MARMILUM-954142 format. One record per atom (N, C-alpha, C, CB): residue in one letter; z, x, y. Coordinates in steps of 0.001 Angstrom, whole numbers, plus 500000, padded with zeros to 6 digits. Atoms other than C-alpha are relative to their C-alpha. Glycine has a CB too. Layout:
! residues N
AZXY...
This chain:
! residues 314
M500415499352498766M747177026913180645M498805499253500584M499653501490499754T501101500690499337T744849025343183213T499104500988500725T500533498956500980M500969499161499311M741829026689185075M500542500558501311M498741499217500263S499453499532498728S743899027059188253S500679501356499878S500981498990500541D499323498719500233D745616030071186678D499010501132499701D500990499864498844L500991499046500469L742326031849185906L498861500176500997L499450499558498663I501184499753499180I739278033395187568I498843500385499078I500269501120501063P501139499575500823P735737034005186262P500007501514499817P498668499547500638Y500092498564500275Y735204037401184637Y498654500505500499Y500176500301498475V501228499629499288V732651039191186819V499186501080499306V500341500460501377H500712498887500641H731681042048184465H499316499594498701H500961501136499725Q500634500474501225Q730277039893181667Q498485500181500092Q500354498518499739V501457499840500046V726702040832180674V499366499244498838V499643501469499902G500522500716501168G726313039099177291G500760498708499801G500089500869498733G499187501163500299G728080036283175522G499323498669500233G501217500053500794W500704501272499881W725439033568175466W499961499310498653W498575500207500542H500060500793501233H725335030748172921H499109498794500244H501426499552499539K500957501094499885K722392028370172499K499471499856501425K500641498697499551G500615500005498687G720952029368175851G500951499830501166G499009498942500051I499015500188498935I724191028912177801I501005501142499951I500719498625499866Q499067498886499990Q726427031755178920Q501424499510499757Q499915500758501329S498603500330500268S729930031585177473S500830500297501247S500539500797498770R499202499897498766R732537031157180176R501203500898499753R500464498594500489V498906499042500168V734647034303179936V500830500033501283V499454501426499653L499083500090498869L737707034249182183L500927501209500041L500819498706499925K499017498921499860K740386036637183447K501315499399500467K499505501098500998D498711500569499632D744102035916183674D500761500892500967D500834499758498763E499197499289498996E746860037077185991E500485501353499506E501192499158500406D499568498719500562D747738039946183637D498850500995499857D500649499777498648G501151499106500098G744236041419183798G499307499963498656G500423501389500285H500670500146501291H743248040302180287H498810499048500146H500990499480498918I501103500943500004I739974038568179551I500247498941498939I498660500720499755L499849501108500938L739862035217177798L498620499557499558L500789498816500637K501301500310500571K736917034630175501K500091498708499203K499499501157499110P499939501261500751P736200031093174255P499667500197498528P499047498978500606V500212499922501436V736359030648170500V499061498875499569V501349499921499236K500874501008500601K733488028905168753K500655499576498683K498524500556499770L499230500428501165L735642026969166315L499101499701498815L500831498776500337N500745500240501243N734478026844162710N498562500492500114N500013498506499646A501326499427499756A731563029131163555A499189500144498724A500131501351500669N500697499847501277N730737029565159868N500085498700499209N500597501173499183P499924501312500647P729872026132158484P500134500056498493P498797499209500343T499890499894501456T729779027419154899T501298500677499564T498814500765499446Y498708499418500355Y733267028932155067Y500763499054499084Y500827500309501265D499266500796500980D735405027749152157D501310499520500618D500269500821498707T498826500518499300T737895025532153974T501188499780499080T499658498712500689T498874500197500924T739990025123150824T500981501160500084T499494499845498555G499104498851499863G741397028587151531G500213500384501442G499458501180499241S499993499671498575S741321028374155319S501381500349500540S499444498854500782T498662499697499513T745095028579155669T500590501227499322T500909498811499789S499502498835500729S745441031536153334S499523501286500660S499546499956498531P500462498720499458P745203035208154339P498627500361499449P501004501114499678I501313499549500441I741755036728154133I500177501002498874I499197500620501171T499975499044501103T741215038488150831T498638500642499875T500408499318498673H501251499272500122H738571041095150130H499450499855498583H500199501486500358L500659500134501291L736085040415147347L499378501325499604L498933498892500039N500582498754500487N735011043345145220N499143499734498767N501102501027499679N500872500322501128N732498041704142921N498927501059499838N499359498621500185D501127499100500222D729858043861141313D498771499430500680D499741500215498487S501151500484499258S726765043642143473S498953499430499068S499403501111500840G501078500608500764G724012041379142236G500459498937499029G499269501043499262K499534500982500978K726230039261139963K500157498605500598K501317500448499411N499821501289499350N726850036549142516N499504500105501425N501480499548499961A500621499822498684A724461036504145459A500677499150501058A498519499659499938D499369500862499008D726239033581147141D501328500584500454D500206498595499436K498702499414499637K729660035252146980K499815501252500834K500818500325498745E500249498734499328E728133038479148193E499882499821501502E498744500644499456I500164500220498568I727378036896151566I500896498873500491I498544499690500326A499079501056499584A730273034432151753A500784500422501234A500961499645498861P499204499664498813P732029034294155153P501455500272499629P499925498866501035V498590499708500251V735511035806155216V500905499234500958V500260501501500123C499192500701499012C736650033723158198C499249498787500527C500381500938501153R500648501202499462R735987030345159755R499524500220501436R500964498804499945D500396499698498623D735736031830163273D500629501333500413D500431498851500977E499542498692499529E736518034910165365E501512500066500150E499346500333501321L498547500023499846L740100033859166036L500691500345498692L500465498632500493Q499383499709501299Q740939033931162339Q499818501467499625Q499401499100498906L500254498599500342L739340037360161935L500925500925500786L498530500364500272Y499107499167499181Y741288038873164859Y501441499904499495Y499928499575501488N498621500161500472N744569037414163602N500234500748498697N500328498521499813H499868499289501275H743929038871160168H500064501514500202H498832499648499076V500096498543499847V742928042375161262V501249500569500659V498760500372500822M498856499467499259M745868042769163630M501271500074499182M500249499167501208T498786499989500830T748409042115160875T499775500600498620T500529498597499848S500320499505501341S746615043517157820S500449501448499812S498499499884499739T499664498618500343T747773046673156063T498877500679499211T501298500038499194S501160499397500657S744396047234154388S499495501170500827S498875498956499793Q500463498824499276Q743050050677155286Q498753499691500821Q499718501140499030D501194500375499246D739702049194156317D500375499278501288D499084499116499148D499594500772498828D741464046799158698D500784500848500996D500834498803499573V499220499134499110V743882049383160086V499065500864500851V500967500896499180L500951499168499258L740959051620161051L499121499156500915L499127500804499033L500823500882499174L738890048694162328L500731499609501276L499606498746499215K499206500416498844K741697047673164682K499832500954501170K501466499902499625S500127499005498932S741310050922166627S498614499994500647S500298501384499451L501368500044499497L737599050224167122L499701498705500747L499023500166498858M500140501294499338M738124046725168582M500761500006501325M500509498860499087P499158500156498804P739404045673172018P501413499596499585P499394498941500972A498624500422500280A743170045252172101A500076498471500051A501002500641501021Y499910501452500154Y744107041706171081Y501421499554500295Y499573499559498574Y498685500470499576Y746983039752172644Y500261498545499602Y500138500150501500G499782501362500453G746764036454170786G498956499037500548G501378499540500399S500938501019499528S745159033208171914S500729498990500877S499316499287498809R499462501057499133R745656030422174460R499062498805500000R500208500521501445Q500786501208499797Q744511026855174826Q499765499831501505Q500720498744499390I500340500162498590I742665026435178133I499543498573500244I498905501008500430V500364501371499635V742443022993179740V499023500055501178V501274499151500363F501019499985498957F739218022579181743F500098498746500870F498598500111499379E499914501072499019E738632020270184712E499705498624499412E499055500275501129D500370501283500602D737075017589182516D500953499560498893D498601500083499449G499022500346501021G740092017571180212G499755500648498654G500030498540499828T500305499309501257T738404019578177458T500983501139499762T498556500539500014V499073498922500362V740782021912175622V499298500919499012V501333499434499391I500703499032500836I739267025085174166I500890501221499786I498644500410500643P499221498777500245P741119027970172454P499226501237500452P500363500121498502H500607498759499526H740468031424173890H500735501202499406H500019500063501547L499414498716500367L741024034931172549L500481500695501266L498976500888499228I499512499186498881I743132037088174862I499749501458499631I501540499733500301L500461498668500349L741520040518174873L500142500980501156L498563499946499550E500015498906499025E741672043846176643E498742499939500855E500093501362499288D501147499870499106D739437044142179699D499530501448499936D500362499579501474L500476498632500193L737386047209178759L499471500617501279L498926500030498948A500465499476498707A736153047531182361A501157500228500963A498988499043500627A498838499844499125A739704047735183742A500056501408500579A501295499692499235G499900498704499335G740072050534186296G498671500583500413G500690500961499116F501329499509499621F736319050961186764F499581499381501329F498956499676498897D500489500494498715D734916050672190302D498573499474499899D500071501103501046L501388500401500201L731262050458189250L499717500000498495L499013500957500766P500161499998501457P731304049452185571P498559499749499570P500902498954499379C501304500146500638C727982050047183842C500271499543498567C499161501354500042V499678500645501267V727895047878180728V498726499720499212V500783498695500237A501095500351500906A725560047552177736A500575499286498794A499198501258499565D499634500779501184D726008044850175101D498832500120499027D500314498479500358I501085499690500937I723984045951172053I500334499391498647I499781501542499875K499771500708501258K723748043663169034K499368500786498862K499427498557500056M500409499125501082M723470045490165719M499454499214498807M501167500860499564G500541500567501225G721377044742162651G498564499545500151G500844498851499553S501383500466499996S717813043908161714S499908498526499632S499161500829499038N499955501449500190N718863040394160670N501383499490500360N499638499615498543F498752500596499534F721536038038161932F500437498803499157F499854499577501439Y499723501224500745Y721548035331159247Y501324500070499248Y498876499719499027Y498817500104500845Y724559034133157281Y499836498747499152Y501326499952500852P500194501146500890P725081031466154600P499695498722500767P501231499795499138G500448501207499329G723360028235155516G498755500240500825G501093499457500873Q501184499657499218Q720565030097157290Q498988500778499170Q500394500807501227E500871499202500851E718808031595154286E498522499757500286E500291499706498551K501403500302499747K715565029824155172K499484500700501250K499804498503500130N500401499318498766N715581031709158474N500149501511499903N500816499486501167K499769498567500161K716049035181157005K498958500838500733K500003500362498529Q501064499204499410Q712705036350158337Q499794499690501481Q498713499772499247R500154500330498591R713121034767161764R500519501150500859R500741498688500340I499632498898499130I713221037458164445I500221499464501409I498913501107499988K499693500476498653K714942036645167728K499618501017501062K501473499668500115Y500275498932499044Y714366040010169399Y498925500919499422Y501296500800500334A501128499179500453A711277042236169239A500462501307499375A499064500293501160T499539498695500468T713388045320168517T500752499937498677T500880500625501038Q499142500123501185Q715326043944165525Q499468500752498789Q500170498551499643S500529499457501254S713022044955162678S499855501511500050S498658499370499682E500296498572499926E712055048412163909E501230500835500326E498932500251501033L498854499208499555L715219049596165656L501295499601499309L500168499869501492G498756500459500599G717860047502163931G501065499686501028G500514501025499048F499071500421498948F719479046698167269F499212499375501138F500850501198500514C500637500562498812C718734044782170444C501015499961501136C499435498578499715V499164500121498811V720111044825173968V500090498527500356V499431500839501193T499830501404499639T721590041427174805T500543499825501418T500926499323499012G499544500039498615G722879042307178270G500250501410500481G501274499141500146L499878498622499505L722929045356180519L500109499984501520L498784500869499547R499855499846498542R724041046342184027R500243501465500313R501167499116500557V499918498577499652V723616049769185645V500067500163501512V498790500780499427F499869499684498579F724753051095189046F499573501438500265F501447499775500476H500330498641499581H723510054147190935H501292500723500367H499001499995501200P498712499316499785P726332056745190956P500299500309501467P500024501284499215A499751499570498625A725872057912194569A500084498832500979A498915500951500441S500076501092499027S724917054756196446S500799498770499598S498572499609500207G499331501193500469G726686052195194294G499073498808499879G501124499666500907R500987501083500056R723480050158194306R499757499589498556R498673500429500666L500335500499501330L722714047952191315L498563500389499681L500193498454499911I501330499524500380I719765049641189565I499296499001499100I500096501353499303T500593500864501024T719168047327186625T501025498983499527T499479500834498808E499171501015500630E720573044078185338E499107499165499095E500725499111501062L500750500776500981L719207042511182159L500915498918499450L499450500907498853R499229501122500488R720500039063181341R499529499609498596R499886498808500966P500346500312501395P720534037677177771P498664499292499811P501068499157499410N501272500697500177N717610035293178234N498814500914500254N499927498800500922T501048499018499728T715524038109179712T499850500975498842T500303500760501289C500021499011501080C716474040473176889C499195499519498799C501418500329499565K500747500525501142K714916038170174293K498501500200500154K500301498528499815Q501430499850499746Q711534038702175939Q499565501472500044Q499638499316501308L500316498588499835L711728042509176055L499278500575498793L501259500783500259S500645499238501058S709358044682174054S500890501187499644S498579500474500433I499239498808500390I710611047779172269I500013501013501134I499409500636498726S500067499006498918S709398050038175087S500839499564501194S498542500224500438E499200500488498866E711051047836177729E501491500099499700E499629498543500336T498598499875500381T714322047817175795T500466501451500124T500212499490498564L499636498583499930L714338051608175494L499995500497501447L499035500843499149E499997499647498575E713468051895179182E501309499562500651E498796499352500727G498721500454499478G716540049817179971G501137500914499586G500280498593499538L498967499070500462L718693052134177850L499872501353500677L499924500170498487D500197498769499226D717139055126179622D500723499904501338D498494500272500223K499335500198498708K718365053701182918K501513499956499823K499506498704500673F498573500105500244F721756052965181384F500645501372499870F500259499182498751C499410498662500176C722310056614180426C499607500950501133C499567500596498654Q500303499206498795Q721136057791183891Q499010501117499698Q501288500596500587K501024499019500350K718038059523182532K499471500690501252K498849499330499233D500548499172498919D716613062320184723D501038500310501080D498801499305500630T498935499571499101T719996062944186378T500855501036499290T500864498797500465N499097499004500585N722638065613185841N501074499363499121N500659500813501101F498944500681500750F724883062969184281F499569499595498599F500454498781500753C500519500575501238C722633061982181387C500571500680498754C498489500094499984S499588499277501202S723610064706178921S501455499729499627S499793501486500196S498581500202500315S727380064307179220S500285498538499662S500879500448501179L499840501403500355L727114060516179168L499607499765498548L499165499113500928C500489500223501364C725070060561175983C500888500684498973C498565500503499860C499073499322500898C727405063074174406C501237499140499761C500403501369500572A498828500864500125A730318060739175115A499674498737499205A500533499626501385F500413501174500776F728398057723173800F499965500323498505F498615499502500468V500197499638501406V727497059512170576V501338500299499325V499061501217499884T498706499655500586T730999060857170001T500766498747499579T500832500817500994Q499263501216500329Q732501057372170108Q499238499115499016Q500302499219501264L500787500748500988L729632055715168240L500162500591498603L498515499989500394M499810499364501299M730166058260165470M501313499576499339M499964501512500152C498751500515500575C733743056971165030C499750498652499322C501093499858501097I500364501281500599I732308053512164382I499162500234498752I499234499118501010H500865499676501130H729670055004162091H500821500480498804H498973501068500402E499155499486501080E732314056829160073E500739498863499301E501005501028500545W499317501149500598W734209053565159548W499044499225499098W500571499075501096F500956500764500794F731079051795158320F499617500725498710F498754499715500821L500345499258501208L730303054570155853L501092499898498938L499745501459500340K498869500019500935K733756054271154293K500402498594499567K501187500684500626Q499451501324500298Q734662050576154474Q499117499226499034Q500179499204501282R500717500840500963R733704048148151717R500541498568500043R500125500583498567S499424501333499880S735351044977153029S499058498988500629S501254500067500799Y500737500956499183Y732858043458155435Y498524500341500158Y500629499908501347K501341499892499446K729257042844156346K500016499155501269K498878499521498970I499851500666498709I729159041972160025I498630499586500523I500717500921501018R501233500522499440R726374039732161297R500232499596501454R499484498803499171C499953500360498569C725657039208165007C501100500754500746C500218498491500159G499012499189499312G728204041900165887G499339500944500988G500831500784499000S500538499117498959S727753044142168927S500899501205500206S499834499240501319V499200498941499404V728883047440170325V499889499837501511V499525501432499530L499966500074498540L729923047317173966L500273501397500526L501084498980500506I499880498651499440I729407050559175879I500200499869501507I498734500877499670L499695500076498575L730942051020179327L500312501380500558L501176499051500249Y499549498826499259Y731362053779181883Y500033499651501482Y499073501231499733D499848500246498569D732256054000185573D499059500915500771D501469500218500450A500970499201499253A729290055137187691A500629500647501223A498821499139500422A499352499453498804A731649055753190625A500780501272499709A500925498971500606K499168498854500343K733546058432188711K499236501072499218K501193499539499198L500789498971500678L730658060439187267L500080501304500783L498523499552499839E499930498673499402E730960064169187923E498965500898499358E501409500603499849T500934499042500587T728704067129187345T500567500480498673T499739501201500962P499453499695501331P729093067723183586P500140501490499753P499124499397498927K499818498629500455K730357070916182018K499695500034498514K501446500521500296I500445499956501388I728521071654178775I500177501409499460I498525499546499874S499742498685500580S729610074492176534S499031500333498882S501413500071499482S501002499742501020S726641074231174187S498685499424500450S500416499413498643N501319500516499652N722908073821174690N499577498852499102N498977501103499926D500355501073500935D722901071367171832D501222499131499756D499459500578498656S498706500659500088S726051069416172607S499954498689499267S500546499779501351V500056501307500640V724935065970171492V499740500126498510V498927499142500645T500274499785501418T723479067226168223T501263500447499283T498881501038499812A498755499541500593A726739069018167542A500989498854499847A500609501112500842A499095501142500087A728666065848168306A499634499107498825A499976499196501301V500454500815501119V726540063954165796V500442500614498683V498478499842500029N499598499305501214N727407066590163198N501511500149499876N499356501356499956G498548499996500087G731096066171163960G500651501307500400G500406499667498629E499427498725499592E731626069594165528E500854499803501257E498883501048500253P499100500235498865P734631069587167891P499763500988501135P501450500084499545G499953499094498866G734834071069171361G498665500450500530G500766501167499641V501310499537499564V731111071272172056V499623499479501369V498958499597499008C500308500481498657C731070069202175227C501258499436500625C498879498934499971E498869500560499276E733584068283177843E499634498586500404E500374500868501245L500368501387499763L733566064484177960L500473499571501383L500593499082498912T499641500263498616T733691064304181751T500009498516500339T499056500716500912P500003501407499588P732659060647182140P501021499173499245P498627499403499803K499085500952500629K735139057875181442K499158498975499267K500944499314501055V500856500857500816V733385056099178576V500859499234499005V498918500833499263R499338500819501010R734583053236176395R498936499349499129R500918498926500657V500926500604500962V732761052109173256V500838499251498969V499077501087499313K499247500814500941K734118049243171170K499076499030499257K501105499228500732M500671501057500748M732947046839168500M500507498648500495M500239500159498465I499617501339499561I732911043204169643I499210498959499194I499749499825501535D500691501147500605D731803039767168376D500165499975498479D498510500033500358F499668500052501424F733328038978164979F500029498570499467F501344500666499756A500029501381500472A732459035312164497A499352499877498625A499262499127500995H500770500110501239H730129035995161564H500212501253499144H498488499797500309V499627498875500854V731837038397159164V499970499533498555V501408500564500380L500217500394501392L730866038270155490L500688500963499047L498505499935499688H499469499121501039H732390039632152299H498922501010499597H500479499175498763S500957498950500358S730742042929151345S499790500127498502S500460501321500549S500042499859501462S731411042644147605S499916501457499573S498816499231499430G499935498592500371G732098046368147524G498822500832500461G500116500112498541E501177499259499531E728847047368149235E500160500445501453E498739499139499855R500060499599498594R728137049186152488R499208498953500789R499353501416500150D500737500900499121D726891047173155428D498775500748500537D500909499481501173E501188499226499644E723448048769155487E499278499418501210E499049500067498820N500657500655498876N722169046242158009N500539500527501334N500189498480499914Y499362499494498774Y724675047335160686Y499793501506500118Y501515499664500011I500129498539499989I724484051008159700I498613500424500469I500279500576498603F501373499679499606F720688051041160128F499851499981501520F499013499010499360G500093500087498548G720920049881163728G500864501026500696G500383498628500460L499076499051499390L723908052083164508L499434501415499974L501347499961499285E500568498655500102E722192055224163263E498803500174500931E499586500291498559N501127499910499078N719061054467165280N500466500073501444N499071498813499816L499460499922498644L721145053905168411L500562501390500268L501090498933500214I499473498638499857I722926057225167846I498864501001500189I500849500384498770K501149499107499853K719563058966167417K499393499894501396K498939499681498941F500578500189498668F718294057454170661F500799500777501041F499957498502500368F499182499297499004F721233058756172709F500016501511499736F501440499448499994S500037498568500313S721139062096170869S498776500655500612S500011500222498485N501244499433499481N717540062649171958N499986500115501514N498837499166499554K499976499945498535K718431062124175618K500536501330500501K500843498861500560E499452498707499583E720211065485175671E498942501072500036E501116500423499078Q501025498953500144Q717040067379174846Q499338500285501343Q498932499583498960
């Protein structure tokens, strides 16, 4: 496929690599095409690169190197594995990821050929898509980067366990762009500035805030439940992508004064999820074997993000 068959994807807020924004595209079928960083994990064991991914269940502490060994050479291999795996962890993970339609080789104007993932456009059908790309974890290192374990790229990593890497918010009534945080700007944000951006994202001080946050928390809790149960992966540099349509927000109907708290506790029927909200896990280039352990790094950030949105209902 050539560039003449594609258009730039206009709703991208994150997806930067080494200071340059990845060129996400959209095809004639409405799917997005994300470039694959081939061989993203330089310490991946290439001797087994053509074999199906297997899950290691070593006793923790017996082999520190194996404990953090990459399970895939790049994101393309991980997607191909999850979509065909019968492992319970993978079957459940599939429902938390964007729909995957395979891959294509894209030929650019200069003759460069780059493989691209073909993924669901999570903003499809939205007139004013508000989008937050939130990277999870207090550290992002993987094998080969051990010397950089303490390096902090974002001010919020250590304390919150997550960082905003891109954000766009529209005003529901006027359609005006309220806030747009680009990846390079996000790296400079303090904790208070990051939380202020998330306040704007959930339409704080409006009638929409409570129902939006309830919807965010409900879907984030599905991801949280998977992480509490699964013992296959530790995901580094992974994100949750949260989207809603500001043009379709309506006055919420809440059947409980503590709807978000109830949602966190898994109680059904406590809030009517009026807003159209989509929350998915994205970015799977750096997935490590868990060796039978929970991914506490991701869970820490996820739980803090859930707490933040839960408090917005108060």
